[in-house]
C-alpha positions in Angstrom: 21.9 -18.0 -56.1 19.5 -15.8 -54.4 19.7 -12.0 -54.7 18.7 -9.7 -51.8 19.3 -6.5 -50.0 20.5 -6.4 -46.3 20.5 -2.8 -45.0 20.6 -1.2 -48.4 23.6 -3.5 -49.3 23.1 -6.1 -52.1 24.2 -9.8 -51.6 23.9 -12.9 -53.4 24.0 -16.2 -51.3 22.8 -19.6 -52.0 19.2 -20.8 -52.0 18.2 -22.2 -48.4 20.9 -19.8 -46.5 19.0 -18.2 -43.7 18.7 -14.3 -43.2 20.9 -14.5 -40.3 23.9 -16.2 -42.1 23.6 -13.8 -45.2 23.8 -11.1 -42.6 27.1 -12.6 -41.3 28.6 -12.6 -44.9 28.3 -8.8 -44.8 29.6 -8.7 -41.1 26.3 -7.3 -39.8 25.8 -9.1 -36.4 22.2 -9.9 -35.5 21.8 -11.0 -31.8 20.6 -14.5 -31.0 20.1 -16.5 -28.0 18.5 -19.9 -28.8 20.6 -20.3 -32.0 23.8 -22.2 -31.8 25.9 -23.5 -34.8 26.0 -26.9 -33.5 22.1 -27.4 -33.1 19.1 -27.5 -35.4 17.2 -24.0 -36.0 14.6 -23.3 -33.3 13.4 -19.7 -33.4 12.4 -19.9 -30.2 13.7 -16.7 -28.4 12.8 -14.1 -31.2 16.0 -11.9 -30.1 17.1 -12.1 -33.9 14.0 -10.4 -35.4 14.7 -8.0 -38.4 12.3 -6.1 -40.5 11.4 -7.2 -44.1 10.1 -4.8 -46.4 6.5 -5.4 -47.2 6.2 -8.0 -44.4 3.2 -7.3 -41.8 5.4 -8.7 -38.8 8.9 -8.9 -37.7 10.7 -12.2 -39.0 13.1 -14.4 -37.0 16.5 -14.1 -39.2 17.9 -17.5 -37.9 14.6 -19.4 -38.9 13.8 -17.5 -42.4 15.5 -18.6 -45.7 16.5 -16.0 -47.8 14.2 -15.3 -51.0 14.7 -13.4 -54.2 14.4 -9.6 -53.9 14.2 -9.6 -50.3 14.6 -6.2 -48.7 15.7 -6.6 -44.8 16.6 -4.1 -42.2 18.4 -5.2 -39.1 18.4 -2.0 -36.8 15.3 -0.2 -37.4 13.4 1.7 -34.6 10.7 -1.0 -34.7 13.5 -4.0 -34.6 15.4 -2.4 -31.6 12.2 -1.8 -29.5 11.2 -5.5 -30.2 14.6 -6.6 -28.9 14.3 -4.5 -25.9 11.2 -5.8 -24.9 11.8 -9.4 -25.6 15.2 -9.3 -23.7 13.5 -7.4 -20.9 10.7 -10.1 -20.8 13.3 -12.7 -20.5 15.0 -10.8 -17.5 11.6 -10.3 -15.8 11.7 -14.1 -15.1 15.3 -14.3 -14.7 17.1 -14.4 -11.0 19.5 -11.7 -12.5 21.8 -11.4 -9.5 24.7 -11.6 -11.8 27.6 -10.9 -9.2 26.8 -14.1 -7.4 26.3 -16.0 -11.0 29.1 -18.3 -12.0 28.6 -17.4 -15.5 28.9 -13.5 -14.6 30.8 -11.6 -17.4 30.2 -14.8 -19.7 26.5 -14.8 -20.0 24.9 -14.3 -23.5 21.9 -12.8 -21.7 23.9 -10.3 -19.6 25.4 -9.1 -23.0 22.0 -8.8 -24.6 20.7 -6.8 -21.6 23.9 -4.5 -21.6 23.0 -3.6 -25.1 19.1 -3.3 -25.1 17.7 -3.5 -21.6 19.3 -0.8 -19.8 16.9 1.9 -18.3 13.7 1.1 -16.5 12.1 -2.6 -16.9 8.7 -2.1 -17.6 7.6 -5.9 -17.1 9.3 -6.8 -13.8 5.8 -6.3 -11.5 3.8 -8.3 -14.0 5.6 -11.7 -13.3 4.4 -14.0 -10.6 7.1 -15.5 -8.6 7.6 -19.2 -9.8 9.7 -20.2 -6.6 12.3 -22.1 -8.7 14.3 -24.8 -7.1 18.0 -25.3 -7.5 19.1 -29.0 -8.5 22.5 -29.8 -7.0 22.1 -33.6 -6.9 24.4 -34.3 -9.7 28.1 -34.4 -9.1 28.8 -32.7 -12.3 26.7 -29.8 -12.8 24.0 -27.6 -11.1 20.5 -27.0 -12.9 18.9 -23.7 -11.8 15.7 -23.2 -13.3 15.4 -19.6 -12.0 17.9 -18.4 -14.6 16.6 -20.4 -17.4 15.2 -18.5 -20.6 13.9 -21.6 -22.1 15.7 -21.2 -25.1 15.9 -25.0 -25.2 19.4 -25.1 -26.6 20.2 -27.7 -23.8 17.1 -29.7 -25.0 18.2 -30.0 -28.5 21.8 -30.6 -27.4 20.9 -33.6 -25.2 18.6 -35.1 -28.2 20.3 -34.2 -31.3 24.1 -34.4 -30.5 24.0 -37.0 -27.4 20.7 -39.0 -28.0 20.0 -39.0 -24.5 16.9 -36.5 -24.0 17.5 -36.6 -20.3 15.7 -33.3 -20.4 12.7 -31.9 -22.3 10.1 -29.0 -22.4 7.3 -29.5 -20.0 4.1 -27.5 -19.3 2.9 -24.4 -21.2 2.9 -20.8 -21.6 4.1 -18.8 -18.3 4.6 -22.1 -16.6 6.7 -23.7 -19.2 10.2 -25.2 -17.8 13.0 -27.6 -18.8 12.5 -30.5 -16.8 13.6 -33.9 -16.4 11.5 -37.0 -16.4 8.8 -36.6 -13.8 10.8 -33.5 -12.7 13.1 -36.2 -10.7 16.6 -34.8 -9.6 19.2 -34.9 -12.4 21.3 -37.7 -10.5 18.1 -39.9 -10.9 17.6 -39.6 -14.6 19.4 -41.2 -17.8 21.8 -38.2 -17.7 25.7 -39.0 -18.6 27.0 -36.1 -17.2 28.7 -35.1 -20.3 27.9 -31.3 -19.8 27.5 -30.5 -23.4 24.2 -28.7 -22.3 26.4 -26.6 -20.0 28.4 -25.7 -22.9 25.4 -24.4 -24.8 23.6 -22.9 -22.2 23.6 -19.0 -22.7 22.8 -18.3 -19.2 23.7 -19.9 -15.8 21.0 -22.1 -15.9 23.4 -25.1 -16.3 26.7 -24.7 -14.7 29.6 -27.1 -13.6 29.5 -28.1 -10.0 32.5 -26.3 -9.0 35.0 -27.5 -6.5 37.6 -24.6 -6.6 37.1 -23.6 -2.7 37.9 -27.4 -1.7 41.0 -27.3 -3.7 42.1 -24.0 -2.3 41.6 -25.4 1.3 43.6 -28.3 0.6 46.5 -26.4 -0.9 46.5 -24.0 2.2 46.5 -27.0 4.5 50.3 -27.5 5.6 49.3 -31.2 6.4 48.2 -32.0 2.9 50.3 -32.9 0.1 48.3 -31.8 -3.3 49.2 -33.5 -6.4 47.5 -32.4 -9.7 47.3 -34.0 -13.2 46.2 -32.4 -16.3 44.5 -34.0 -19.2 45.8 -33.9 -22.8 42.9 -31.4 -24.3 43.4 -28.8 -21.5 46.6 -27.6 -22.6 45.3 -26.7 -26.1 41.9 -24.8 -24.6 43.0 -23.0 -21.3 44.4 -20.2 -23.3 40.8 -19.3 -24.6 39.9 -18.3 -21.0 42.8 -16.3 -20.6 43.0 -14.1 -23.5 44.5 -16.6 -26.4 42.8 -17.5 -29.6 41.4 -20.9 -30.0 44.1 -23.6 -30.7 47.1 -21.9 -28.9 49.2 -24.6 -27.0 49.9 -23.3 -23.6 51.4 -26.4 -22.0 54.4 -24.8 -20.1 52.6 -21.8 -19.1 49.8 -24.2 -17.6 52.7 -26.0 -15.6 54.3 -22.6 -14.3 50.7 -21.4 -13.3 49.9 -24.6 -11.4 53.0 -24.2 -9.5 52.5 -20.8 -8.7 49.0 -21.7 -7.4 50.6 -24.0 -4.7 50.2 -27.2 -5.8 53.1 -29.6 -4.4 53.4 -31.7 -7.5 52.6 -31.1 -11.1 52.1 -34.3 -13.2 50.7 -35.5 -16.3 47.5 -37.5 -17.2 49.3 -38.1 -20.3 51.7 -40.4 -18.3 48.6 -42.9 -17.4 47.5 -42.2 -21.1 50.7 -44.2 -22.2 50.0 -46.7 -19.4 46.7 -47.0 -20.6 47.7 -47.9 -24.3 50.1 -50.7 -22.6 47.4 -52.3 -20.7 44.8 -51.8 -23.2 46.8 -52.9 -26.1 47.7 -55.8 -24.2 44.2 -56.7 -23.4 43.1 -56.4 -27.0 46.1 -58.7 -28.1 45.1 -61.1 -25.5 41.4 -61.2 -26.6 42.4 -61.7 -30.2 44.8 -64.6 -29.4 42.0 -66.3 -27.1 39.4 -65.9 -29.7 41.5 -67.1 -32.8 44.0 -69.6 -31.3 42.3 -71.0 -28.4 39.0 -70.9 -30.1 37.3 -69.4 -27.1 33.9 -68.1 -28.6 33.2 -66.2 -25.3 35.7 -63.6 -26.0 33.6 -60.2 -26.0 34.6 -58.6 -29.5 34.6 -56.0 -30.7 36.4 -54.4 -27.6 35.2 -50.8 -26.8 37.9 -48.2 -25.1 36.8 -47.2 -21.8 38.4 -43.8 -21.1 35.2 -41.6 -21.5 33.0 -41.9 -18.4 30.1 -40.3 -20.4 30.3 -43.1 -23.0 30.4 -45.7 -20.0 27.3 -44.2 -18.5 25.7 -44.5 -21.9 26.5 -48.1 -22.5 25.2 -48.8 -19.0 22.0 -47.6 -19.6 21.3 -47.9 -23.2 23.2 -51.2 -24.3 24.1 -53.1 -20.9 24.2 -56.4 -22.8 27.6 -55.3 -24.2 29.4 -54.3 -20.8 31.6 -57.5 -21.1 33.0 -55.9 -24.3 34.4 -52.7 -22.6 38.0 -52.4 -21.9 38.4 -53.4 -18.3 41.0 -50.6 -18.1 39.9 -47.7 -16.0 40.6 -44.2 -17.4 43.6 -42.3 -17.5 42.6 -40.0 -14.7 41.6 -43.0 -12.6 44.7 -44.7 -13.3 46.6 -41.8 -12.3 44.5 -41.4 -9.1 45.4 -45.0 -7.8 49.0 -44.8 -8.4 49.2 -41.3 -6.8 48.2 -43.0 -3.5 50.3 -46.1 -4.0 53.3 -45.9 -6.2 54.0 -42.2 -6.0 53.4 -42.3 -2.3 56.0 -44.9 -1.8 58.4 -43.1 -4.3 58.1 -40.0 -2.4 57.9 -41.5 1.0 54.5 -39.7 1.8 51.5 -40.9 3.9 48.8 -41.8 1.3 46.1 -40.5 3.6 47.6 -37.1 3.4 47.8 -36.8 -0.3 45.0 -34.8 -2.1 44.7 -35.9 -5.8 43.3 -33.3 -7.9 42.6 -33.6 -11.8 42.2 -30.9 -14.4 39.9 -32.2 -17.2 38.0 -31.1 -20.2 35.0 -33.1 -18.9 32.4 -32.4 -16.4 31.6 -36.3 -16.5 34.9 -36.8 -14.9 33.6 -35.4 -11.8 31.0 -38.1 -11.6 33.5 -40.8 -12.7 36.0 -39.7 -9.7 32.9 -40.3 -7.4 32.2 -43.8 -8.8 32.3 -46.6 -5.8 34.7 -48.7 -8.1 37.4 -45.9 -8.1 38.7 -46.5 -4.7 41.3 -49.1 -5.5 44.0 -47.5 -3.6 42.3 -47.6 -0.4 41.0 -44.2 -0.6 39.4 -42.1 -2.9 41.7 -42.3 -6.0 40.8 -38.7 -7.4 39.8 -36.5 -4.6 38.6 -33.4 -6.9 38.0 -32.7 -10.5 38.3 -29.3 -11.9 37.3 -28.4 -15.4 39.4 -26.4 -17.7 37.2 -23.4 -17.0 37.6 -23.9 -13.2 41.5 -23.7 -13.7 41.3 -20.6 -15.7 39.2 -19.0 -12.6 41.8 -20.1 -10.1 44.6 -18.4 -12.1 42.7 -15.3 -12.3 41.7 -15.5 -8.6 45.4 -15.5 -7.7 46.2 -12.7 -9.9 48.6 -14.5 -12.3 49.9 -12.7 -15.5 49.4 -15.8 -17.6 50.8 -14.3 -20.8 54.0 -13.4 -19.3 54.8 -16.6 -17.6 58.1 -18.4 -18.2 57.4 -22.2 -19.3 58.4 -25.0 -17.4 58.0 -28.7 -17.3 56.1 -31.3 -15.5 57.6 -32.9 -12.3 59.3 -36.4 -12.4 57.7 -39.5 -11.3 54.2 -39.7 -13.5 55.1 -36.5 -15.3 56.6 -37.9 -18.5 54.7 -38.6 -21.5 54.9 -39.3 -25.3 53.1 -37.7 -28.1 51.0 -40.8 -28.2 49.3 -40.0 -25.0 48.6 -36.2 -26.1 46.3 -37.1 -28.9 44.1 -38.8 -26.5 42.5 -35.3 -26.4 41.0 -35.6 -30.0 38.6 -38.0 -31.4 40.7 -41.0 -33.0 43.7 -40.3 -30.7 43.2 -43.2 -28.5 42.8 -45.6 -31.4 45.9 -43.9 -33.3 48.0 -44.5 -30.0 46.9 -48.0 -29.6 47.8 -48.9 -33.1 51.2 -47.3 -32.9 52.0 -49.6 -30.0 50.0 -52.7 -30.9 51.5 -53.1 -34.3 55.0 -52.7 -33.3 54.6 -55.1 -30.5 53.2 -57.5 -33.1 55.6 -56.9 -35.9 58.7 -55.2 -34.2 58.2 -52.5 -37.1 56.6 -49.0 -36.8 52.9 -48.7 -38.0 53.1 -48.4 -41.7 51.9 -44.6 -42.1 54.0 -41.5 -43.0 55.5 -40.1 -39.5 53.5 -42.5 -37.2 50.3 -40.3 -38.5 47.2 -42.6 -39.1 45.4 -40.3 -41.0 42.1 -42.6 -41.6 41.4 -42.4 -37.8 41.7 -38.6 -37.8 39.3 -35.7 -38.6 35.6 -34.8 -37.5 33.7 -37.4 -39.2 30.9 -38.9 -36.9 31.8 -42.3 -37.5 35.4 -43.4 -39.1 36.6 -46.6 -40.2 40.0 -48.2 -40.9 41.5 -51.4 -41.8 45.1 -52.4 -40.9 46.7 -55.4 -42.6 49.0 -57.2 -40.5 52.1 -58.5 -41.9 55.4 -59.7 -41.0 54.6 -61.0 -37.4 57.1 -61.8 -34.7 57.1 -65.7 -33.7 54.8 -65.0 -30.7 52.2 -63.1 -32.9 52.2 -65.5 -36.0 48.8 -66.2 -35.6 47.7 -62.7 -36.9 49.8 -63.0 -40.1 47.9 -61.8 -43.0 45.0 -60.7 -40.6 43.1 -57.4 -41.3 42.5 -55.4 -38.1 39.1 -53.7 -38.6 38.6 -50.6 -36.4 36.0 -47.8 -35.8 36.0 -44.5 -34.0 32.7 -42.4 -33.0 32.4 -39.1 -31.2 29.1 -37.8 -29.7 26.6 -40.1 -28.4 24.5 -39.8 -31.3 27.3 -41.4 -33.3 28.0 -44.1 -30.5 24.4 -45.2 -30.9 24.8 -45.7 -34.7 27.8 -47.8 -33.9 26.1 -49.9 -31.0 22.9 -50.6 -33.3 25.3 -52.0 -35.8 26.9 -54.2 -33.2 23.6 -55.2 -31.7 22.5 -56.2 -35.0 25.5 -58.1 -36.0 26.7 -56.3 -39.0 29.7 -54.5 -37.2 32.9 -56.0 -38.6 35.1 -54.2 -36.2 37.7 -55.7 -33.7 38.3 -52.6 -31.8 36.1 -49.4 -31.3 37.0 -46.0 -29.8 34.0 -44.1 -28.5 34.1 -40.7 -27.0 30.9 -39.0 -25.4 31.8 -35.4 -26.6 31.9 -33.9 -30.2 35.6 -33.7 -31.3 36.4 -36.0 -28.3 38.0 -34.4 -25.3 38.9 -31.3 -27.0 35.0 -30.6 -27.1 34.3 -31.8 -23.8 31.7 -30.6 -21.3 34.2 -28.5 -19.1 36.2 -26.8 -22.1 36.0 -23.0 -22.6 32.9 -21.4 -23.7 31.6 -20.8 -26.7 32.0 -23.8 -28.7 31.7 -24.8 -32.3 33.1 -26.9 -35.2 35.6 -24.2 -36.1 37.1 -23.9 -32.5 37.2 -27.5 -31.9 39.2 -28.0 -35.2 41.6 -25.5 -34.1 41.9 -27.3 -30.8 42.5 -30.5 -32.6 45.3 -29.0 -34.9 47.0 -28.0 -31.8 46.8 -31.5 -30.1 48.3 -33.0 -33.5 51.1 -30.1 -33.4 51.9 -31.0 -29.9 52.5 -34.7 -30.6 54.9 -33.9 -33.7 56.8 -31.6 -31.4 57.6 -34.4 -28.7 60.6 -36.4 -28.9 59.0 -39.5 -28.1 55.6 -40.6 -29.9 54.9 -44.2 -29.0 53.5 -45.1 -25.5 55.9 -47.9 -25.0 58.7 -45.8 -25.3 57.9 -43.8 -22.5 60.6 -44.1 -20.2 58.6 -43.8 -16.8 56.2 -46.2 -18.0 59.2 -48.7 -18.6 60.2 -48.0 -15.0 56.9 -48.5 -13.2 56.5 -51.8 -14.9 60.2 -52.8 -13.8 59.7 -51.4 -10.2 55.9 -51.9 -9.1 53.3 -53.2 -12.1 55.5 -56.1 -13.2 54.1 -56.3 -16.7 50.9 -55.1 -18.6 47.8 -56.9 -17.3 49.8 -58.3 -14.3 47.8 -59.1 -11.4 49.0 -55.9 -9.7 47.9 -54.0 -12.8 44.4 -55.3 -12.6 44.2 -54.6 -9.1 44.8 -50.9 -9.4 44.3 -50.0 -13.1 41.2 -52.3 -14.2 37.6 -52.5 -13.1 34.5 -54.1 -14.3 31.5 -52.3 -15.1 28.0 -53.6 -14.0 24.3 -52.8 -15.1 23.0 -49.9 -13.6 19.5 -49.3 -12.6 17.6 -47.5 -15.3 15.2 -45.1 -13.7 
């Protein structure tokens, strides 16, 4: 332990603790900009400077480890003047038209300016006009260099958390900027559209590309029938932008709010999550049968999940030789979109050309996914507009809805019923757990042998998780699996996906089935979720996801009555010709720029 003084208060902390973290233990707030709990220490912005007795210069609290006998002061005149000048320097190059900015009132620089930089700004006339451009090429987000403060959070996020490095620091001094490869548009570099950079940008330099106005136009158009679907992770995070603490479940209020916004039908992505399990589980069992019984050595194993569009783009660019290992299932969002303009249109006797399909997602990459050319199997664009959790919160505020005092209500019928297995898609390991609940019962006729259906080995925040399920007591059609050990793995965050894929490429991965989600924590940590994000917030959202599962009447996908009905009325059976036509696709090698 190291003993020191902070603002004349003694404290003992473990060796290696930074001055910033030591101050937090005393409930002393030291402002930061470049620092983020998910990322390595950088010490770029210098907003966190403090005064150390006996030191010649101010020190960066985020980057300085404590030492025995330190005497730190966080709020001296020298410190406050330094912070004021640092913030003013940042503002001098920042296009601070706050009222027009999407991050207005949720901007860390704006908050610091309110505290430190009010009054006359002495540096405004000293900075040259860089004439920065705005990159709107990506379907998922906008990059506005004029609002960038070069804290490099986005750079560290892209390299440390996602192993992509689509952006980096270029040039030096006053001309330094965050740039893509050869300054190409973001749509023309190896970017997975995951939006993790957006979640950690402290200003409006990186924001999601919003489609709020287009959705309002569709709602107001009397000739359109607007259907909305909501992803499982949205219901445990939306409340954060509406005054709730992280981890509050607001499912019923969210449905009521969507109804008040004017959507014609409020349905649930969880319905097609259950459908995904039926299709994906059948696909896995079919691959295993062909490999083990028929001796087909061409079967691509392990099979990878295909729900995460950021992960899909990652494997297309980084490991294209393993594209055959991807499940051919579309994501639940895209399955829903295809069915909304076929099955749903038939059931409701609607012209599919007049249906506008909107999805509320925790994910910016879903905007990219909806634009993919493969996603038009209904004869139309399957999903017309994708809104993030944050965008839905904006719409609720725009409509003047008193969210806290809303009555709870239920999803509409026809693609509105779901099970707890679908809800847990929102957390890392959830797709795997849902698949195992159904696949094990299909093969053995019994529930998976874990207490209360909770398959704990696949849960939690470890970057890579592994589990082995021994299959015993198989039904006659599945006797070839008797005594087999099904080996599965789960990874979240693309840096962990890379670890799994390197094992697969090296031939050392013993798995049959692998779930990969692009974002930390899975969809609960998606690039479209409320800001800020950190490990504690993601854990609270995960806890809420599992709580929602345990409150559901049905908790296995194959027991969803609407899923049973759609196979009987429309799809015939899992992996049928009709299912493959609408719910499956094949990904191809993408050009690497």
